[in-house]
C-alpha positions as CSV (number, residue, x, y, z in Angstrom):
1,M,-3.7,4.3,7.5
2,I,-4.4,6.7,10.9
3,S,-2.1,9.6,10.2
4,S,-2.7,11.3,14.0
5,T,-4.3,10.2,16.9
6,K,-3.9,12.5,19.7
7,A,-6.1,10.0,22.2
8,Q,-7.7,7.0,22.6
9,A,-11.2,7.3,20.6
10,E,-14.5,5.3,20.2
11,L,-14.6,3.9,16.3
12,S,-18.2,3.3,14.9
13,L,-18.0,-0.1,12.6
14,E,-18.8,2.5,9.5
15,A,-15.6,4.3,10.2
16,L,-13.7,1.2,10.5
17,A,-15.1,-0.8,7.4
18,E,-14.6,3.1,6.0
19,I,-10.5,2.4,7.1
20,N,-10.9,-0.8,5.9
21,P,-7.4,-2.0,7.5
22,D,-5.4,-5.4,6.7
23,Y,-4.9,-6.0,10.3
24,I,-6.9,-6.0,13.4
25,F,-5.8,-6.8,17.2
26,L,-9.0,-7.3,19.0
27,Q,-8.9,-7.2,22.8
28,F,-11.9,-8.5,24.6
29,E,-12.4,-9.7,28.5
30,T,-15.4,-10.9,29.3
31,S,-15.4,-10.0,33.0
32,E,-14.8,-6.4,31.6
33,N,-18.1,-6.8,29.8
34,T,-20.7,-8.2,32.2
35,D,-23.6,-6.0,31.0
36,N,-22.9,-7.6,27.5
37,A,-21.0,-10.9,27.7
38,T,-22.1,-11.3,23.9
39,A,-20.2,-8.4,22.5
40,L,-17.2,-10.4,20.8
41,D,-19.9,-12.8,19.3
42,D,-22.2,-10.1,17.9
43,L,-19.1,-8.1,16.2
44,L,-17.6,-11.1,14.7
45,K,-21.3,-12.2,13.2
46,N,-21.9,-8.5,12.1
47,P,-21.9,-8.2,8.4
48,I,-20.1,-4.7,8.6
49,F,-17.3,-6.3,10.6
50,K,-17.1,-9.1,8.3
51,S,-16.6,-6.5,4.9
52,V,-13.7,-5.5,6.2
53,N,-10.4,-6.6,4.8
54,A,-8.5,-8.0,8.1
55,V,-11.8,-10.2,8.3
56,K,-12.0,-12.0,5.2
57,N,-8.6,-12.5,4.9
58,N,-8.7,-13.8,8.5
59,H,-6.4,-11.5,10.2
60,V,-8.3,-10.6,13.0
61,F,-6.1,-11.7,16.4
62,V,-8.1,-11.7,19.2
63,N,-6.9,-11.1,23.0
64,A,-2.9,-11.8,21.2
65,I,-2.0,-11.3,25.1
66,D,-4.0,-11.5,27.9
67,P,-6.3,-8.5,27.7
68,L,-6.2,-8.1,31.7
69,A,-2.4,-7.3,30.8
70,Q,-2.9,-4.6,28.2
71,G,-2.9,-1.8,29.9
72,G,-0.7,1.5,30.3
73,T,2.8,-0.4,31.3
74,A,5.8,-0.4,29.5
75,W,5.8,-4.4,30.0
76,S,2.5,-4.5,28.6
77,K,3.2,-2.6,25.5
78,V,6.2,-4.7,25.1
79,R,4.4,-7.8,25.3
80,F,1.7,-6.6,22.9
81,L,4.5,-5.6,20.2
82,D,5.7,-8.9,20.5
83,A,2.6,-10.6,20.1
84,A,1.7,-8.2,17.3
85,I,5.0,-8.9,15.8
86,E,4.7,-13.0,15.8
87,N,1.4,-12.6,14.1
88,L,2.4,-10.3,11.7
89,L,5.4,-12.6,10.5
90,K,3.1,-15.9,9.9
């Protein structure tokens, strides 16, 4: 659990593996990653990422909402929370 966060920050795969979350919500938009279009596939194949409980238990949700909708608006935050609840209650 991340107890306090003051701002968005980059998280290394090693740090993610150390945190070892039970669930991961991952957003990826190809048009925003034209310099590395295979980044999502590369991540999903990465042995460190595969060692995380969320991955092992098939609890990785890619683009639970449209990644271009995710952002700073209240609407996008509510949509994300709706998608999170829907996926977590399965």
